[in-house]
C-alpha positions as CSV (number, residue, x, y, z in Angstrom):
1,X,14.2,51.1,23.5
2,X,14.5,47.6,25.1
3,X,17.8,46.1,25.8
4,X,18.5,42.4,26.2
5,X,19.4,43.1,29.9
6,X,15.9,44.5,30.4
7,X,14.3,41.3,29.1
8,X,16.5,38.9,30.9
9,X,16.6,40.9,34.1
10,X,20.2,42.1,34.5
11,X,22.4,44.9,33.3
12,X,25.5,44.6,31.1
13,X,28.6,43.7,33.2
14,X,26.6,42.5,36.2
15,X,27.2,39.1,37.5
16,X,24.5,36.4,37.8
17,X,23.6,35.8,41.4
18,X,24.5,32.3,42.5
19,X,23.1,30.2,45.2
20,X,25.3,29.7,48.2
21,X,25.4,26.2,49.7
22,X,26.8,26.1,53.2
23,X,28.6,22.9,54.0
24,X,27.7,21.7,57.5
25,X,30.3,20.7,59.9
26,X,31.2,17.1,60.2
27,X,28.5,15.1,62.0
28,X,25.8,17.7,61.5
29,X,22.8,17.0,59.3
30,X,22.5,19.3,56.2
31,X,19.6,21.7,56.7
32,X,16.9,21.7,54.0
33,X,15.0,24.8,53.1
34,X,11.3,24.4,53.2
35,X,10.2,27.6,51.3
36,X,7.0,27.7,53.3
37,X,5.6,24.6,51.7
38,X,6.2,22.2,54.5
39,X,8.9,20.3,52.6
40,X,12.3,20.6,51.0
41,X,12.5,22.8,47.9
42,X,15.0,23.7,45.1
43,X,15.9,27.1,43.7
44,X,16.0,27.6,40.0
45,X,16.8,30.8,38.0
46,X,14.0,32.3,36.0
47,X,15.5,34.4,33.2
48,X,12.1,36.0,32.4
49,X,11.9,37.7,35.9
50,X,15.6,37.8,36.7
51,X,14.9,36.1,40.1
52,X,15.3,32.8,41.8
53,X,12.1,30.7,42.2
54,X,11.7,28.2,45.0
55,X,9.8,25.0,44.1
56,X,8.9,22.2,46.4
57,X,10.5,18.9,45.4
58,X,8.0,16.4,43.8
59,X,6.7,13.7,46.2
60,X,8.4,10.9,44.2
61,X,11.7,12.6,44.6
62,X,11.2,13.1,48.3
63,X,10.4,9.4,48.7
64,X,13.5,8.4,46.7
65,X,15.5,10.7,49.1
66,X,14.0,8.8,52.0
67,X,12.1,11.8,53.4
68,X,8.8,10.8,55.0
69,X,6.0,13.3,54.3
70,X,2.8,13.4,56.2
71,X,0.0,12.3,54.0
72,X,-3.4,14.0,54.1
73,X,-6.2,11.7,55.3
74,X,-7.8,10.2,52.2
75,X,-11.5,10.7,51.8
76,X,-13.4,7.4,51.4
77,X,-14.3,6.8,47.8
78,X,-17.9,7.2,46.9
79,X,-19.7,4.5,45.0
80,X,-20.5,5.5,41.5
81,X,-23.5,4.6,39.4
82,X,-23.1,3.0,36.0
83,X,-23.0,6.3,34.2
84,X,-20.5,8.2,36.3
85,X,-18.3,5.1,36.7
86,X,-17.4,5.3,33.1
87,X,-16.2,8.9,33.3
88,X,-12.4,8.5,32.4
89,X,-10.1,9.5,35.2
90,X,-8.1,12.7,34.6
91,X,-4.7,11.8,33.3
92,X,-2.0,12.9,35.7
93,X,1.0,14.7,34.5
94,X,4.5,13.5,34.9
95,X,5.8,10.0,35.2
96,X,3.8,7.0,36.5
97,X,5.3,6.7,39.9
98,X,4.3,4.6,43.0
99,X,2.0,7.3,44.3
100,X,0.0,7.4,41.1
101,X,-0.8,3.7,41.3
102,X,-1.8,3.6,45.0
103,X,1.5,2.4,46.4
104,X,2.6,3.3,49.9
105,X,5.5,5.6,50.6
106,X,8.7,3.6,50.1
107,X,11.8,3.7,48.0
108,X,10.9,2.8,44.4
109,X,13.9,0.7,44.0
110,X,13.0,-1.5,47.0
111,X,9.5,-2.2,45.8
112,X,8.4,-5.7,44.7
113,X,5.0,-4.6,43.4
114,X,4.5,-6.1,39.9
115,X,3.3,-2.7,38.6
116,X,6.8,-1.4,38.9
117,X,8.3,-4.3,37.0
118,X,8.6,-4.7,33.2
119,X,5.8,-6.3,31.3
120,X,6.8,-9.8,30.2
121,X,6.2,-9.9,26.4
122,X,6.6,-13.7,26.4
123,X,3.2,-14.2,28.0
124,X,-0.1,-14.8,26.1
125,X,-1.4,-11.6,24.5
126,X,-4.4,-10.1,22.9
127,X,-4.2,-7.4,20.2
128,X,-6.9,-5.0,19.2
129,X,-7.4,-3.2,15.9
130,X,-10.2,-0.9,14.9
131,X,-10.8,1.4,17.9
132,X,-11.4,5.0,17.0
133,X,-9.2,6.0,19.9
134,X,-6.0,4.8,18.3
135,X,-4.2,4.6,21.6
136,X,-6.3,1.5,22.5
137,X,-5.1,-0.3,19.3
138,X,-2.2,-2.1,20.9
139,X,-1.0,-5.5,22.1
140,X,-1.9,-6.4,25.7
141,X,0.1,-9.0,27.6
142,X,-1.1,-11.2,30.4
143,X,0.1,-10.3,33.9
144,X,-0.8,-13.2,36.2
145,X,0.6,-11.4,39.2
146,X,-1.8,-8.4,38.9
147,X,-5.3,-9.6,39.7
148,X,-8.5,-7.5,39.7
149,X,-11.8,-8.9,40.9
150,X,-10.3,-12.4,40.8
151,X,-9.3,-12.2,37.1
152,X,-6.0,-11.7,35.2
153,X,-5.2,-8.3,33.8
154,X,-3.6,-7.5,30.5
155,X,-1.2,-4.6,30.0
156,X,0.5,-2.8,27.1
157,X,4.2,-3.1,27.0
158,X,4.7,0.5,28.2
159,X,2.0,0.2,30.9
160,X,-0.1,3.0,29.4
161,X,-3.3,1.0,29.2
162,X,-4.6,-2.2,30.7
163,X,-7.6,-4.6,30.5
164,X,-9.4,-5.7,33.6
165,X,-12.5,-7.4,34.7
166,X,-15.3,-5.3,36.3
167,X,-16.9,-7.3,39.1
168,X,-19.5,-6.2,41.6
169,X,-22.5,-6.9,39.4
170,X,-21.1,-5.5,36.1
171,X,-19.2,-8.7,35.1
172,X,-17.6,-7.4,32.0
173,X,-14.2,-6.6,30.6
174,X,-13.0,-3.0,30.2
175,X,-9.9,-1.1,29.0
176,X,-8.6,1.8,31.1
177,X,-5.4,3.9,31.2
178,X,-2.5,3.1,33.5
179,X,-2.8,6.1,35.8
180,X,-6.4,5.1,36.6
181,X,-5.3,1.8,38.2
182,X,-5.3,3.5,41.5
183,X,-9.0,4.2,41.1
184,X,-9.6,0.6,40.1
185,X,-7.8,-0.5,43.3
186,X,-10.1,1.9,45.2
187,X,-13.2,0.2,43.9
188,X,-14.1,2.5,41.0
189,X,-14.7,1.4,37.4
190,X,-13.0,3.8,35.0
191,X,-12.4,3.0,31.4
192,X,-12.2,4.1,27.8
193,X,-13.9,1.0,26.4
194,X,-15.9,-1.9,27.8
195,X,-17.6,-5.1,26.6
196,X,-21.4,-4.8,26.7
197,X,-21.8,-8.6,27.2
198,X,-20.1,-11.1,29.5
199,X,-18.3,-13.0,26.8
200,X,-14.5,-13.6,26.3
201,X,-12.4,-10.4,25.9
202,X,-11.2,-11.6,22.5
203,X,-14.7,-11.7,21.0
204,X,-14.9,-8.8,18.6
205,X,-18.7,-8.3,18.9
206,X,-20.1,-6.4,21.8
207,X,-17.3,-3.8,22.5
208,X,-18.2,-0.2,23.0
209,X,-15.8,2.8,23.3
210,X,-16.1,6.4,24.5
211,X,-15.9,8.6,21.4
212,X,-16.9,12.2,20.9
213,X,-19.1,12.3,24.0
214,X,-21.0,9.1,23.4
215,X,-20.6,5.3,23.4
216,X,-20.0,3.9,19.9
217,X,-19.6,0.3,18.6
218,X,-16.2,-0.1,16.9
219,X,-15.6,-2.5,14.0
220,X,-12.8,-4.6,15.6
221,X,-10.4,-7.3,14.7
222,X,-8.9,-9.1,17.8
223,X,-6.0,-11.6,17.8
224,X,-5.3,-13.7,20.8
225,X,-1.9,-15.3,20.7
226,X,-0.4,-18.1,22.8
227,X,2.6,-20.4,22.4
228,X,3.5,-24.0,23.2
229,X,5.3,-23.0,26.4
230,X,2.1,-21.4,27.8
231,X,-0.6,-23.1,29.9
232,X,-3.9,-23.9,28.1
233,X,-5.9,-20.7,27.6
234,X,-8.9,-22.1,25.8
235,X,-10.6,-24.5,28.3
236,X,-13.8,-22.5,28.6
237,X,-16.5,-24.4,26.5
238,X,-18.5,-21.1,26.0
239,X,-15.4,-19.4,24.6
240,X,-14.6,-22.4,22.4
241,X,-18.0,-22.0,20.7
242,X,-17.1,-18.4,19.7
243,X,-13.9,-19.5,17.8
244,X,-14.3,-19.4,14.0
245,X,-10.7,-18.8,12.8
246,X,-7.4,-20.1,14.2
247,X,-3.9,-19.5,12.7
248,X,-0.9,-21.8,13.3
249,X,2.8,-20.9,13.1
250,X,5.8,-23.1,13.7
251,X,5.0,-26.6,12.4
252,X,8.0,-28.3,10.7
253,X,5.7,-29.4,7.9
254,X,5.0,-25.9,6.6
255,X,1.8,-26.9,4.8
256,X,0.1,-27.2,8.2
257,X,0.8,-23.5,9.0
258,X,-1.8,-21.0,8.1
259,X,-5.4,-20.0,8.9
260,X,-8.2,-22.6,9.5
261,X,-11.8,-21.5,9.2
262,X,-14.8,-23.3,10.7
263,X,-17.2,-25.1,8.4
264,X,-20.2,-25.4,10.6
265,X,-22.1,-27.6,8.1
266,X,-19.3,-30.1,7.8
267,X,-19.3,-32.1,11.0
268,X,-16.7,-34.9,11.3
269,X,-16.9,-37.5,14.1
270,X,-19.4,-35.4,16.0
271,X,-17.6,-32.0,15.9
272,X,-17.3,-29.1,13.4
273,X,-14.2,-29.2,11.2
274,X,-11.8,-26.3,10.4
275,X,-10.3,-26.0,6.9
276,X,-7.3,-24.0,5.5
277,X,-7.7,-21.6,2.6
278,X,-6.6,-24.2,0.1
279,X,-9.2,-26.7,1.3
280,X,-6.6,-29.4,1.4
281,X,-5.8,-29.6,5.2
282,X,-8.4,-29.6,7.9
283,X,-8.6,-30.0,11.7
284,X,-11.0,-32.6,13.0
285,X,-11.9,-34.4,16.2
286,X,-10.8,-38.0,16.6
287,X,-13.7,-39.5,18.5
288,X,-12.0,-42.9,19.3
289,X,-8.8,-41.2,20.4
290,X,-10.5,-38.3,22.2
291,X,-8.2,-35.6,20.7
292,X,-7.9,-33.1,17.8
293,X,-5.7,-33.7,14.7
294,X,-4.7,-32.2,11.4
295,X,-5.2,-34.3,8.2
296,X,-5.4,-33.7,4.5
297,X,-8.2,-34.1,1.9
298,X,-7.1,-37.5,0.5
299,X,-7.9,-39.1,3.9
300,X,-11.3,-37.4,4.2
301,X,-13.3,-40.6,3.4
302,X,-11.3,-42.6,5.9
303,X,-11.8,-39.9,8.5
304,X,-15.6,-39.8,8.0
305,X,-15.6,-43.6,8.4
306,X,-14.2,-43.2,11.9
307,X,-10.5,-43.7,11.2
308,X,-7.9,-41.4,12.8
309,X,-5.1,-40.5,10.3
310,X,-3.2,-37.2,10.6
311,X,0.0,-35.2,10.2
312,X,-0.2,-33.7,13.7
313,X,-2.3,-34.4,16.8
314,X,-2.8,-33.3,20.4
315,X,-1.6,-35.5,23.2
316,X,-4.7,-34.7,25.4
317,X,-8.3,-33.8,25.1
318,X,-7.6,-30.1,25.2
319,X,-9.0,-27.7,22.6
320,X,-7.1,-27.4,19.4
321,X,-6.7,-23.6,19.7
322,X,-4.3,-24.2,22.6
323,X,-0.7,-24.1,21.4
324,X,0.6,-26.4,24.1
325,X,0.1,-30.2,23.7
326,X,0.6,-30.6,19.9
327,X,2.7,-33.4,18.4
328,X,4.3,-33.6,15.0
329,X,6.6,-35.9,13.1
330,X,10.3,-35.0,12.8
331,X,12.8,-37.5,11.6
332,X,10.2,-40.2,11.6
333,X,9.4,-39.8,15.3
334,X,6.5,-38.0,17.1
335,X,7.9,-35.1,19.1
336,X,6.5,-32.0,20.8
337,X,5.6,-29.2,18.4
338,X,7.0,-25.8,19.1
339,X,4.2,-23.6,17.7
340,X,2.1,-20.5,18.2
341,X,-1.6,-20.2,17.7
342,X,-3.6,-17.0,17.0
343,X,-7.4,-17.0,17.6
344,X,-8.8,-14.3,15.3
345,X,-12.2,-12.7,15.8
346,X,-13.8,-10.0,13.7
347,X,-17.1,-8.1,14.1
348,X,-20.0,-9.7,12.3
349,X,-22.3,-6.8,11.8
350,X,-25.3,-7.9,9.7
351,X,-24.9,-7.8,5.9
352,X,-27.6,-5.9,4.0
353,X,-27.9,-6.2,0.2
354,X,-30.3,-5.2,-2.5
355,X,-31.0,-7.2,-5.7
356,X,-32.1,-6.0,-9.1
357,X,-32.5,-7.6,-12.5
358,X,-34.7,-10.7,-11.6
359,X,-37.7,-11.3,-13.9
360,X,-39.7,-12.1,-10.7
361,X,-40.2,-8.6,-9.3
362,X,-40.7,-9.9,-5.7
363,X,-37.0,-11.0,-5.7
364,X,-35.8,-7.5,-6.5
365,X,-35.7,-6.1,-2.9
366,X,-33.4,-5.8,0.1
367,X,-32.3,-8.7,2.2
368,X,-30.9,-8.4,5.7
369,X,-28.8,-11.0,7.5
370,X,-30.4,-13.1,10.2
371,X,-27.4,-14.6,11.9
372,X,-29.5,-16.6,14.4
373,X,-31.6,-18.2,11.8
374,X,-29.4,-20.8,10.0
375,X,-30.4,-23.1,7.2
376,X,-28.1,-26.0,6.1
377,X,-25.3,-24.7,8.3
378,X,-25.3,-21.0,7.4
379,X,-27.0,-17.7,8.2
380,X,-30.0,-16.7,6.1
381,X,-30.9,-13.3,4.6
382,X,-34.6,-12.1,4.6
383,X,-36.6,-9.4,2.9
384,X,-38.6,-6.9,4.9
385,X,-41.8,-8.8,4.7
386,X,-40.1,-12.1,5.7
387,X,-41.5,-13.8,2.6
388,X,-38.3,-14.5,0.6
389,X,-34.9,-15.4,1.9
390,X,-31.4,-16.2,0.6
391,X,-29.9,-19.4,1.9
392,X,-27.1,-21.9,1.3
393,X,-27.9,-25.2,-0.5
394,X,-25.3,-27.5,1.1
395,X,-25.9,-30.5,-1.2
396,X,-25.5,-28.2,-4.3
397,X,-22.8,-26.0,-2.8
398,X,-24.4,-22.8,-3.9
399,X,-26.7,-19.9,-2.7
400,X,-30.3,-19.7,-3.7
401,X,-33.5,-17.5,-3.1
402,X,-36.6,-19.2,-1.8
403,X,-39.9,-18.3,-0.2
404,X,-41.0,-18.9,3.3
405,X,-43.5,-21.5,2.3
406,X,-40.6,-23.8,1.4
407,X,-38.6,-23.0,4.5
408,X,-39.2,-26.4,6.1
409,X,-38.1,-28.2,2.9
410,X,-34.9,-26.1,2.9
411,X,-34.2,-26.9,6.6
412,X,-34.7,-30.7,5.9
413,X,-31.8,-30.5,3.3
414,X,-33.8,-30.2,0.1
415,X,-32.9,-27.4,-2.4
416,X,-36.1,-25.5,-3.4
417,X,-35.9,-22.0,-4.8
418,X,-36.9,-19.4,-7.3
419,X,-33.3,-18.6,-8.3
420,X,-29.9,-20.0,-7.7
421,X,-26.2,-19.3,-8.4
422,X,-24.4,-21.4,-11.0
423,X,-21.3,-21.6,-8.8
424,X,-20.1,-21.5,-5.2
425,X,-19.3,-17.8,-5.2
426,X,-21.0,-15.5,-2.6
427,X,-24.4,-14.3,-3.6
428,X,-23.3,-10.7,-3.4
429,X,-21.5,-11.2,-6.7
430,X,-23.8,-10.0,-9.5
431,X,-23.1,-12.6,-12.3
432,X,-23.9,-16.3,-12.3
433,X,-27.6,-16.4,-11.5
434,X,-30.3,-18.7,-12.9
435,X,-34.0,-17.9,-12.5
436,X,-37.1,-20.0,-12.9
437,X,-39.3,-19.0,-15.9
438,X,-42.3,-21.2,-15.7
439,X,-41.0,-24.8,-16.2
440,X,-37.6,-23.6,-17.5
441,X,-34.5,-22.1,-16.0
442,X,-32.9,-19.1,-17.7
443,X,-29.8,-17.1,-17.0
444,X,-30.6,-13.8,-15.2
445,X,-28.6,-10.6,-15.5
446,X,-28.6,-9.7,-11.8
447,X,-26.9,-6.9,-9.9
448,X,-26.3,-7.0,-6.2
449,X,-25.5,-3.8,-4.1
450,X,-24.0,-4.1,-0.6
451,X,-25.8,-1.5,1.6
452,X,-24.4,-2.4,5.0
453,X,-21.8,-4.7,6.5
454,X,-18.9,-6.5,5.0
455,X,-19.0,-9.5,2.6
456,X,-17.1,-12.4,4.1
457,X,-16.7,-14.7,1.0
458,X,-15.4,-18.2,1.9
459,X,-16.0,-19.6,-1.6
460,X,-12.3,-20.3,-1.8
461,X,-12.7,-22.8,1.1
462,X,-15.4,-24.8,-0.8
463,X,-13.7,-27.7,-2.6
464,X,-15.1,-29.5,-5.6
465,X,-16.8,-32.7,-4.6
466,X,-14.7,-35.9,-4.6
467,X,-14.6,-37.2,-8.1
468,X,-15.8,-33.9,-9.6
469,X,-13.7,-31.9,-12.0
470,X,-15.3,-28.5,-11.4
471,X,-13.0,-25.6,-10.7
472,X,-14.1,-23.8,-7.5
473,X,-13.8,-20.4,-9.2
474,X,-15.8,-20.8,-12.4
475,X,-17.6,-24.2,-12.2
476,X,-16.0,-25.2,-15.5
477,X,-15.8,-28.9,-16.1
478,X,-12.2,-29.8,-17.1
479,X,-10.4,-33.0,-18.0
480,X,-7.2,-34.2,-16.4
481,X,-5.3,-33.2,-19.5
482,X,-6.7,-29.7,-19.4
483,X,-5.7,-29.3,-15.8
484,X,-2.2,-30.4,-16.7
485,X,-2.0,-28.0,-19.6
486,X,-3.1,-25.1,-17.3
487,X,-0.6,-26.0,-14.6
488,X,2.1,-26.2,-17.2
489,X,1.1,-22.8,-18.6
490,X,1.4,-21.2,-15.1
491,X,4.8,-22.7,-14.5
492,X,6.0,-21.5,-17.9
493,X,5.0,-18.0,-17.1
494,X,5.7,-17.8,-13.4
495,X,8.5,-20.3,-12.6
496,X,10.1,-22.0,-15.6
497,X,12.6,-23.8,-13.4
498,X,9.9,-26.0,-12.0
499,X,9.0,-27.5,-15.5
500,X,11.6,-30.2,-15.1
501,X,9.7,-31.5,-12.0
502,X,6.3,-31.5,-13.5
503,X,6.3,-35.2,-14.2
504,X,6.9,-36.0,-10.6
505,X,4.3,-33.4,-9.5
506,X,1.7,-34.9,-11.7
507,X,2.4,-38.3,-10.4
508,X,2.1,-37.1,-6.8
509,X,-1.3,-35.5,-7.6
510,X,-2.7,-38.3,-9.8
511,X,-6.4,-38.3,-9.4
512,X,-6.3,-34.9,-7.6
513,X,-5.3,-32.6,-10.5
514,X,-8.0,-30.1,-9.6
515,X,-6.3,-29.7,-6.2
516,X,-3.0,-29.1,-7.8
517,X,-4.4,-26.5,-10.2
518,X,-6.1,-24.7,-7.3
519,X,-2.9,-24.7,-5.2
520,X,-0.7,-23.5,-8.1
521,X,-3.2,-20.7,-8.9
522,X,-3.1,-19.6,-5.2
523,X,0.6,-19.7,-5.0
524,X,1.3,-17.7,-8.1
525,X,-1.7,-15.4,-7.9
526,X,-3.2,-16.7,-11.1
527,X,-6.8,-16.2,-12.2
528,X,-8.2,-19.7,-12.4
529,X,-11.4,-18.5,-14.1
530,X,-9.6,-16.6,-16.8
531,X,-7.2,-19.5,-17.5
532,X,-10.1,-21.9,-17.8
533,X,-11.9,-19.4,-20.1
534,X,-8.8,-19.3,-22.3
535,X,-9.0,-23.0,-23.2
536,X,-10.1,-24.1,-26.6
537,X,-13.9,-24.3,-27.2
538,X,-13.9,-28.0,-26.4
539,X,-13.9,-27.6,-22.6
540,X,-16.2,-30.3,-21.4
541,X,-15.4,-33.8,-20.5
542,X,-17.9,-35.0,-23.0
543,X,-16.3,-33.1,-25.8
544,X,-12.8,-34.0,-24.8
545,X,-13.7,-37.7,-24.7
546,X,-15.4,-37.6,-28.0
547,X,-12.3,-35.9,-29.5
548,X,-10.1,-38.5,-27.8
549,X,-12.1,-41.4,-29.4
550,X,-10.5,-40.5,-32.7
551,X,-11.3,-38.7,-35.9
552,X,-13.7,-41.4,-37.0
553,X,-17.3,-40.8,-38.0
554,X,-19.8,-40.0,-35.3
555,X,-22.2,-42.9,-35.4
556,X,-24.9,-40.7,-33.8
557,X,-24.3,-37.8,-36.2
558,X,-27.8,-38.3,-37.6
559,X,-29.2,-37.4,-34.2
560,X,-27.6,-33.9,-34.1
561,X,-31.0,-32.2,-34.6
562,X,-33.1,-35.0,-33.2
563,X,-35.7,-34.0,-30.5
564,X,-35.4,-35.1,-26.9
565,X,-36.7,-38.7,-26.7
566,X,-40.1,-39.2,-25.0
567,X,-39.5,-41.7,-22.2
568,X,-41.1,-42.8,-19.0
569,X,-40.1,-41.3,-15.6
570,X,-38.2,-44.5,-14.8
571,X,-36.2,-44.4,-18.0
572,X,-35.2,-40.7,-17.5
573,X,-34.1,-41.6,-14.0
574,X,-31.8,-44.3,-15.5
575,X,-30.4,-41.8,-18.0
576,X,-29.7,-39.3,-15.2
577,X,-28.0,-42.0,-13.1
578,X,-25.8,-42.9,-16.1
579,X,-24.8,-39.3,-16.7
580,X,-23.7,-38.9,-13.0
581,X,-21.9,-42.2,-13.2
582,X,-19.9,-41.0,-16.2
583,X,-19.4,-37.3,-15.3
584,X,-19.7,-36.9,-11.6
585,X,-20.1,-40.0,-9.4
586,X,-20.2,-38.0,-6.2
587,X,-23.7,-36.7,-7.1
588,X,-25.1,-40.3,-7.0
589,X,-25.5,-39.8,-3.3
590,X,-28.0,-37.0,-3.9
591,X,-29.8,-38.7,-6.8
592,X,-32.8,-40.0,-4.8
593,X,-33.3,-36.5,-3.3
594,X,-33.1,-34.8,-6.7
595,X,-35.6,-37.3,-8.2
596,X,-38.0,-36.6,-5.4
597,X,-37.7,-32.9,-5.9
598,X,-38.2,-33.2,-9.7
599,X,-41.0,-35.7,-9.4
600,X,-43.2,-35.6,-12.6
601,X,-40.5,-33.4,-14.2
602,X,-37.8,-36.0,-14.8
603,X,-37.4,-34.9,-18.4
604,X,-36.5,-31.3,-17.4
605,X,-34.0,-32.7,-14.9
606,X,-32.4,-34.8,-17.6
607,X,-32.1,-31.9,-20.0
608,X,-30.4,-29.8,-17.2
609,X,-27.9,-32.6,-16.5
610,X,-27.1,-32.9,-20.1
611,X,-26.7,-29.2,-20.5
612,X,-24.5,-29.0,-17.4
613,X,-22.1,-31.7,-18.6
614,X,-22.1,-30.9,-22.3
615,X,-23.9,-34.0,-23.4
616,X,-26.3,-34.2,-26.3
617,X,-29.6,-35.5,-24.9
618,X,-30.6,-37.6,-28.0
619,X,-27.0,-38.9,-28.6
620,X,-26.4,-39.7,-24.9
621,X,-29.7,-41.7,-24.9
622,X,-28.6,-43.6,-28.0
623,X,-25.2,-44.3,-26.4
624,X,-26.8,-45.8,-23.3
625,X,-29.1,-48.0,-25.4
626,X,-26.1,-49.2,-27.4
627,X,-24.1,-50.0,-24.3
628,X,-24.5,-53.7,-23.8
629,X,-23.4,-53.4,-20.2
630,X,-26.1,-50.9,-19.4
631,X,-28.4,-52.5,-16.7
632,X,-32.2,-52.7,-17.3
633,X,-34.2,-49.8,-16.0
634,X,-36.0,-51.9,-13.5
635,X,-32.8,-53.3,-12.0
636,X,-31.1,-49.8,-11.7
637,X,-34.1,-48.3,-10.1
638,X,-34.4,-51.1,-7.5
639,X,-30.6,-50.7,-6.7
640,X,-31.2,-47.1,-5.9
641,X,-34.4,-47.7,-4.0
642,X,-36.2,-45.1,-5.9
643,X,-39.1,-46.9,-7.4
644,X,-41.6,-44.9,-5.3
645,X,-39.9,-41.7,-6.1
646,X,-40.1,-41.9,-9.9
647,X,-43.2,-44.0,-10.6
């Protein structure tokens, strides 16, 4: 039978042996027991054995006590090849002391090495999300005083991981653990992740991490933050080209805060522009002032003409992603803006989709993203045979499917295709396709399946053309009164207190009611398409105008079932011009291009325009004939310079 005393090593009633410490006489140095280890030791009671165990004091404690211990001669570090260099260093146990980071023997409190100081979280930082090794998903702060291979390093707040530049022929960024910094100082290249290219550390593409015995490619999101009190961090032209999304915080005018996304196809004064989610505010380059600025949509035409309006601007030629150097208005004066910027980068793995439902069987296949082959400002998506491709029609603001024979036409800005979307939504959305059936266009019941990658839909950034009344979500043509009714309805349901201010709001947005509707829908999370669909059956401008003309007789009622008039190409061109002048003046800029595309098929184009805007072909023709101010066909064609295109 076991007793507690047998287990703990003493009998009942016996006393626990105690260590005796002899106090040396005055002026004598206290002896320190070495326990045969060559250094001072401590005695601790082990209850399992019932004995005292002598242990040598840790090296860090000896150094803090001021005891100098002879160091063994270090073996010279062998140069590693590319494979062995990436073997992670064995993580040491215990605290990260001076010895573990390659420091000399000295009292820790007297050290001035930056590794022993606290990480300054006020410095620029880079945050990673998406590593499979979750310890790497952290925020790393710049440490200008800790240089490796002539580059800055970035450290987590607790010093457990750091980012450094691997020189000596590798020329890439890597992430390693804190205890391995000694190996880095010794010339080795350990790490848990590294960048397979030579690009900026905040570029999400190209990172590889050690996971389950192999190197894998993580799907990352990286955020690089800087503030107005920091020095410029985005002066590298190569790094600037990789920036697609920037978020601002801190502007006094709150509307300027938010994320701005690049629109590669919308160049303003020689540089790409960046637009917020609402499509109202944008960042552009002021060529005459040699600086970046933020402006709103109502000044877009002035900006394109070379003028330089804006709500905020930089006071130098520095890149707009730098937080320092921005000016804003406060109290009617231009002052320094106290802001923070975040450059956001995400992995852009190729998107792969598969279509089904087209009448033309060749279109029902898989399409893979070709990021390096852009048409009209966006990447294209090609089938396996490289015969058909999906591309963005910039002038029509929609996606379409075309064949490689017409690739040169598409690159020149024309809009050929076998099928196209009826709105600006991403092509991965199944509904909303039209397909060519001989000489006609018919609605197609198409399904699209995403096989690989992530759909990055920026249709919310695509604003309706100036002068157009199409909603971005559904493509429905609405009148000013209908927009006001929908806005009123949203406020009645979401924020009745704002109803008293509607008159002022409508006055402020006069002529821009579609912008107001889009902003209100975004703010209150309202479904714009569902609201538009809930309107009465008379949803087109043509119908609303006819209803507004009174309840009198329709003088063209006898043409309700009349066939489409047979006219010359020139006369159809004039009717198409009249339709755009009435319903969508912004499209007049593309009229010559459309007529060239539809040469010898002007009647079909006229029927499509009438169908799009809800106009009766025969009645609209009769109205134009009746209109005494309608110019003669010859004069109108000469004004547009299209005689050769439509003859």
